[in-house]
C-alpha positions in Angstrom: 186.1 -258.9 -83.2 188.7 -261.6 -82.9 191.3 -259.2 -81.7 188.9 -257.7 -79.2 188.0 -261.2 -78.0 191.7 -262.1 -77.6 192.3 -258.9 -75.6 189.4 -259.6 -73.3 190.7 -263.2 -72.8 194.0 -261.7 -71.7 192.5 -259.4 -69.1 192.2 -262.1 -66.3 195.8 -263.2 -66.9 197.0 -259.5 -66.8 195.1 -258.8 -63.6 195.8 -262.0 -61.7 198.8 -263.8 -63.2 200.9 -260.8 -64.4 199.8 -258.0 -62.1 203.2 -256.4 -61.9 202.8 -255.1 -65.5 199.8 -252.9 -64.4 200.4 -249.2 -63.9 200.0 -247.6 -60.5 196.9 -245.8 -61.5 195.1 -248.9 -62.8 196.2 -251.0 -59.8 194.9 -248.3 -57.4 191.7 -248.0 -59.3 191.0 -251.7 -59.0 192.0 -251.6 -55.3 189.6 -248.7 -54.6 186.6 -250.5 -56.0 185.8 -252.5 -52.8 186.0 -249.3 -50.8 183.5 -247.5 -53.1 181.1 -250.4 -53.1 181.2 -250.8 -49.3 180.7 -247.0 -48.8 177.7 -246.9 -51.1 176.2 -250.0 -49.4 176.5 -248.5 -45.9 175.9 -244.8 -46.5 173.7 -245.0 -49.6 172.8 -241.6 -50.9 175.4 -239.6 -48.9 178.2 -241.7 -50.2 176.9 -241.8 -53.8 176.6 -237.9 -53.9 180.1 -237.4 -52.5 181.7 -239.9 -54.8 180.0 -238.5 -57.8 180.9 -234.9 -56.9 184.5 -235.8 -56.3 184.7 -237.7 -59.6 183.3 -234.6 -61.4 185.9 -232.4 -59.7 188.6 -234.9 -60.9 187.3 -234.7 -64.4 187.5 -230.9 -64.3 191.1 -231.0 -63.0 192.0 -233.6 -65.7 190.6 -231.4 -68.5 192.2 -228.3 -67.0 195.6 -230.0 -67.0 195.2 -231.1 -70.6 194.1 -227.6 -71.6 197.1 -226.1 -69.8 199.4 -228.4 -71.6 198.0 -227.3 -75.0 197.8 -223.6 -74.1 200.8 -223.0 -71.9 203.1 -225.8 -73.1 203.7 -227.1 -69.6 207.0 -229.0 -69.0 207.2 -232.7 -68.9 207.7 -232.9 -65.1 204.1 -231.8 -64.6 202.4 -235.0 -63.4 205.7 -236.9 -62.9 205.0 -239.7 -60.4 201.6 -238.2 -59.6 198.4 -240.0 -59.1 195.8 -239.8 -62.0 193.2 -237.1 -61.2 190.3 -239.5 -61.4 192.0 -242.0 -59.1 193.1 -239.2 -56.8 189.5 -237.9 -56.5 188.2 -241.3 -55.3 191.2 -241.7 -53.0 190.4 -238.4 -51.2 186.6 -239.0 -51.3 187.0 -242.3 -49.3 188.0 -240.2 -46.2 185.1 -237.8 -46.3 182.5 -237.8 -43.6 178.9 -238.5 -44.8 178.0 -235.0 -43.7 180.8 -233.2 -45.6 179.5 -230.2 -47.6 179.7 -230.4 -51.3 182.0 -227.4 -51.7 184.4 -228.8 -49.1 184.6 -232.1 -51.0 185.2 -230.5 -54.3 187.8 -228.1 -52.9 189.8 -230.8 -51.1 189.9 -232.9 -54.3 191.1 -229.9 -56.4 193.7 -228.9 -53.7 195.1 -232.5 -53.6 195.3 -232.8 -57.4 197.0 -229.4 -57.8 199.6 -230.1 -55.0 200.2 -233.7 -56.2 200.5 -232.7 -59.9 202.2 -229.3 -59.9 204.0 -228.8 -56.6 205.0 -232.3 -55.4 207.1 -233.4 -58.5 209.4 -230.3 -58.0 210.4 -231.5 -54.5 213.5 -233.6 -54.4 213.7 -236.0 -51.5 210.5 -235.5 -49.6 208.6 -238.4 -48.1 205.6 -236.3 -47.0 202.5 -237.5 -48.9 200.2 -234.7 -50.1 197.1 -236.6 -49.0 198.2 -236.3 -45.4 198.3 -232.5 -45.7 194.9 -232.5 -47.4 193.4 -234.6 -44.6 194.8 -232.2 -42.1 193.1 -229.3 -43.9 189.9 -231.4 -44.0 190.1 -232.0 -40.3 190.4 -228.2 -39.6 187.5 -227.3 -41.8 185.3 -230.1 -40.4 186.1 -229.0 -36.9 185.1 -225.4 -37.6 181.9 -226.4 -39.4 181.0 -229.0 -36.8 180.9 -231.9 -39.2 180.9 -235.2 -37.5 180.1 -238.9 -38.2 176.8 -240.6 -38.3 175.5 -244.1 -37.7 175.0 -245.8 -41.1 171.7 -247.3 -40.1 169.6 -244.7 -38.3 171.5 -241.5 -39.4 172.1 -240.3 -35.8 175.2 -238.2 -35.0 177.7 -240.5 -33.3 181.4 -240.4 -32.6 183.8 -242.8 -34.2 184.7 -246.1 -32.4 188.1 -244.9 -31.3 186.7 -241.7 -29.7 184.0 -243.7 -28.0 186.7 -246.0 -26.6 188.5 -242.9 -25.2 185.4 -241.2 -23.7 183.3 -244.1 -22.5 185.8 -247.0 -22.5 183.5 -248.9 -24.9 185.2 -251.5 -27.0 183.2 -252.3 -30.2 183.2 -255.9 -31.5 186.1 -256.2 -34.0 183.7 -258.1 -36.3 181.6 -255.0 -36.8 184.8 -253.0 -37.5 185.8 -255.6 -40.1 182.4 -255.5 -41.8 182.1 -251.7 -41.6 178.7 -251.0 -40.1 180.1 -248.3 -37.7 180.4 -244.5 -37.8 183.3 -243.2 -39.8 184.4 -242.0 -43.3 182.3 -243.2 -46.2 184.8 -245.4 -47.8 187.1 -246.7 -45.0 184.8 -248.0 -42.3 185.1 -251.6 -43.5 188.4 -253.1 -42.5 187.7 -256.2 -44.7 187.3 -254.2 -47.9 190.5 -252.3 -47.1 192.5 -255.5 -46.4 191.2 -256.8 -49.8 192.5 -253.7 -51.6 195.8 -253.6 -49.8 196.4 -257.3 -50.5 195.9 -256.7 -54.2 198.2 -253.7 -54.1 200.9 -255.8 -52.5 200.3 -258.6 -55.0 200.9 -256.0 -57.8 204.1 -254.8 -56.0 202.8 -251.3 -55.6 203.0 -250.9 -51.8 205.7 -251.5 -49.2 204.8 -254.5 -47.1 207.5 -253.7 -44.5 206.0 -250.3 -43.8 202.5 -251.8 -43.2 203.9 -254.6 -41.0 205.9 -252.1 -39.0 202.8 -249.8 -38.6 200.6 -252.7 -37.3 203.4 -253.9 -35.0 203.8 -250.5 -33.5 200.1 -250.3 -32.7 200.1 -253.8 -31.3 203.1 -253.1 -29.0 201.6 -250.1 -27.4 198.2 -251.7 -27.2 199.7 -254.6 -25.3 201.6 -252.2 -23.1 198.5 -250.3 -22.0 196.5 -253.6 -21.8 193.7 -252.8 -24.2 191.9 -254.9 -26.7 194.4 -255.8 -29.4 191.8 -256.8 -32.1 189.9 -253.6 -31.6 193.0 -251.4 -32.1 194.2 -253.3 -35.2 190.8 -253.4 -36.9 190.5 -249.6 -37.4 189.6 -249.1 -41.0 190.9 -245.5 -41.4 194.2 -246.4 -39.9 194.6 -249.4 -42.3 193.6 -247.1 -45.2 196.2 -244.4 -44.5 198.9 -246.9 -43.9 198.2 -249.2 -46.9 196.9 -246.8 -49.6 198.7 -243.6 -48.7 201.9 -244.1 -46.7 203.0 -247.4 -48.3 202.9 -246.1 -51.9 206.3 -247.1 -53.4 206.3 -243.9 -55.5 206.5 -241.8 -52.4 208.7 -243.9 -50.1 212.2 -242.4 -50.3 213.7 -244.8 -47.8 215.5 -248.0 -48.5 213.5 -251.2 -48.0 215.5 -252.0 -44.9 214.3 -248.8 -43.1 210.6 -248.8 -44.2 209.8 -251.2 -41.3 211.3 -248.8 -38.8 209.4 -245.9 -40.3 206.1 -247.8 -40.0 207.0 -248.9 -36.5 207.6 -245.3 -35.4 204.3 -244.1 -37.1 202.4 -246.9 -35.4 203.7 -246.1 -32.0 202.9 -242.4 -32.5 199.4 -243.3 -33.7 198.6 -245.4 -30.7 199.9 -242.6 -28.3 197.7 -240.1 -30.0 194.7 -242.5 -29.6 195.5 -242.7 -25.9 195.1 -238.9 -25.7 191.7 -238.8 -27.5 192.5 -238.1 -31.1 190.3 -240.9 -32.4 190.2 -241.5 -36.1 192.5 -238.6 -36.7 195.4 -240.2 -34.9 196.5 -242.2 -37.9 197.2 -239.4 -40.3 198.7 -237.3 -37.5 201.1 -240.1 -36.6 202.1 -240.7 -40.2 202.5 -237.0 -40.7 204.8 -236.7 -37.8 207.0 -239.6 -38.9 207.0 -238.3 -42.5 208.1 -234.8 -41.4 210.9 -236.3 -39.3 212.2 -238.5 -42.2 211.9 -235.6 -44.6 213.9 -233.3 -42.4 216.6 -236.0 -42.0 216.7 -236.5 -45.8 217.0 -232.8 -46.5 219.7 -232.3 -43.9 221.6 -235.3 -45.3 221.3 -233.8 -48.8 222.6 -230.4 -47.6 225.6 -232.0 -45.8 226.5 -234.0 -48.9 226.3 -230.9 -51.1 228.5 -228.9 -48.8 231.1 -231.7 -48.4 231.3 -232.3 -52.2 233.6 -229.4 -53.1 235.9 -229.8 -50.1 236.3 -233.6 -50.2 235.7 -234.1 -53.9 237.3 -236.8 -56.0 241.1 -236.6 -56.3 242.5 -235.7 -59.7 243.9 -238.5 -61.7 247.5 -238.2 -62.9 247.9 -238.7 -66.6 251.0 -240.7 -67.7 252.2 -240.5 -71.3 252.8 -244.0 -72.8 254.3 -244.2 -76.2 253.1 -247.6 -77.1 252.4 -250.9 -75.5 254.9 -252.6 -77.8 257.8 -250.9 -76.0 257.1 -252.8 -72.8 256.7 -256.0 -74.7 260.0 -255.6 -76.4 261.7 -254.7 -73.0 260.3 -257.6 -71.1 260.8 -260.2 -73.8 263.9 -258.9 -75.5 266.0 -261.6 -77.4 269.6 -262.4 -76.4 271.0 -261.4 -79.7 270.9 -257.7 -80.5 268.7 -256.8 -83.4 269.9 -254.6 -86.2 268.6 -251.1 -86.0 265.9 -250.2 -88.3 266.1 -246.8 -90.0 263.7 -244.3 -88.6 261.1 -243.3 -91.1 260.5 -239.7 -91.4 257.1 -238.5 -90.3 255.0 -237.8 -93.3 252.6 -234.9 -92.9 249.2 -235.2 -94.3 248.0 -232.3 -96.5 245.6 -230.0 -94.9 242.1 -230.6 -96.2 240.4 -227.5 -97.6 237.2 -226.6 -95.7 234.1 -226.1 -97.8 231.4 -223.7 -96.9 228.8 -226.3 -97.8 228.4 -229.0 -95.2 227.8 -232.6 -96.0 224.5 -234.3 -95.6 225.6 -236.1 -92.4 226.9 -232.9 -90.7 223.9 -230.9 -91.9 221.5 -233.5 -90.5 223.3 -233.7 -87.2 223.4 -229.9 -86.8 219.8 -229.4 -87.6 218.5 -232.2 -85.4 216.4 -230.6 -82.6 217.3 -231.4 -79.1 214.3 -232.7 -77.2 213.8 -231.3 -73.7 212.9 -233.7 -70.9 214.2 -236.7 -72.8 214.8 -239.3 -70.1 215.2 -242.5 -72.3 218.9 -242.9 -71.6 219.3 -242.0 -67.9 216.4 -242.1 -65.4 218.0 -239.2 -63.5 217.7 -236.9 -66.4 214.1 -236.1 -65.4 215.2 -234.9 -62.0 217.9 -232.7 -63.4 215.6 -231.2 -65.9 213.0 -230.6 -63.2 215.6 -228.7 -61.2 216.8 -226.6 -64.2 213.1 -225.9 -65.1 212.5 -224.7 -61.6 215.3 -222.1 -61.9 214.1 -220.7 -65.2 211.1 -218.4 -65.6 207.7 -219.9 -65.8 205.9 -220.9 -69.0 203.5 -218.0 -68.8 205.8 -215.8 -70.8 205.4 -217.9 -73.9 201.6 -217.4 -73.9 200.4 -214.9 -76.4 197.3 -213.9 -74.5 197.0 -212.4 -71.1 197.4 -214.8 -68.2 194.6 -213.1 -66.3 192.3 -214.2 -69.0 193.7 -217.7 -69.6 194.1 -218.8 -66.0 190.5 -218.6 -65.0 189.6 -220.5 -68.2 191.7 -223.4 -67.1 190.0 -223.8 -63.7 186.6 -224.8 -65.1 185.9 -225.8 -68.7 183.7 -222.8 -69.8 182.9 -221.0 -73.0 186.0 -218.9 -72.7 188.2 -222.0 -72.5 186.4 -223.6 -75.4 186.9 -220.5 -77.5 190.6 -220.5 -76.7 190.8 -224.2 -77.6 189.0 -223.8 -81.0 191.1 -220.7 -81.9 194.5 -222.4 -81.0 196.1 -223.4 -84.3 198.2 -226.3 -82.9 195.2 -228.1 -81.4 193.9 -231.0 -83.4 190.2 -231.3 -84.4 189.8 -234.5 -82.5 191.1 -232.9 -79.3 188.7 -229.9 -79.8 185.7 -232.2 -80.2 186.7 -234.2 -77.1 187.0 -231.1 -75.0 183.7 -229.8 -76.2 182.0 -233.1 -75.5 183.6 -233.2 -72.0 182.4 -229.6 -71.4 178.9 -230.5 -72.3 178.9 -233.6 -70.0 180.3 -231.5 -67.2 177.5 -228.9 -67.4 174.9 -231.7 -67.6 176.4 -233.4 -64.6 176.5 -230.2 -62.6 172.9 -229.4 -63.5 171.7 -232.9 -62.6 173.6 -232.8 -59.3 172.0 -229.4 -58.4 168.6 -230.7 -59.3 169.1 -233.8 -57.2 170.2 -231.7 -54.2 167.2 -229.5 -54.6 164.8 -232.5 -54.8 166.4 -234.2 -51.7 166.0 -231.0 -49.6 162.3 -230.8 -50.4 
């Protein structure tokens, strides 16, 4: 109890005094709390159902990844620099419309976690955040299904504030945008909650402040040029969310700190131009996507040019000079005036050749039998990248599976009886892990059953 009490007393110091020691996932989880609370307060049941469903989808992905590690033996670069599935589920859910169907929400969460965990770590120098691609897919699906935004008070279908400004030239009070009682995504309508979370992420040194400042300055410059309300354009919650939580993530920023401001400035200008042409709340991720694609193409071209120029203009070979001894120069530079008597040259004594024994010593035997650990990046941080590249050229890990992949792959998508049977029959899986997976599977089925029952009751 004393140790637990001391640990609880150290939590405020860790969160407020030493926040740079927090991991990215924990810092993002704390920064997303104001967004979740504000979304539930304004959209009530719709936001609660979407957050709960997205969180359940994140749990399924987390268990599937753990089961894949135990079954397939996935390499260490799976999940390298990726967002935790539970944090990623809430991050994506904040941008959902209150009218988003349940299957669309679960699909978008699963797509983001798969791309972020499996595909993105294999890419070398890419500044394109996977969330921007997922938001683009979400926009296309919502447009085909006719999903829009609603007023958080009366539930009427209403366009977002930026689209109303484009169609009717109506400027909503920036105070309402700051509070969040306007139509929009469930978690990012309140600019005040977003600024609170972004401030904490900057305090924990997890986001690039130069990128955010450049983004806001680009929006402000174009807003002043077209003579529109500056406070209204800067107080857009979705734009602040995409710039602060998504684009400014230091794990994804491949540019030097000197160029992040220019990147944010270009993205802000593109966002404001897209608003002028009626893109509304979608203009932020479109502008950031365009800037990210341009920077990614530049980085890839630079990497290709360096790779081609390396063999032609490689480092020059060093000439090796044979030096007998350093004492010769010393005698030549500080030679005495009187000649020294010559010393007789000693004949070279040859050492007897040692007989080799077929039995190795304990030291050599231990060094030879020591296993080489793959993906060991304790010495050089670049080892992980080299190992990821070499793993991408080798065949996949499905060949090492004893069972058929057509039976194992569906078992990894959703924790089901087949997956549990494979887990309990695996000899290398500990009993504690088996019990945890079984308990998580039971909770998953109970949660799905409760969610279906709640949806049925609400429709009645």
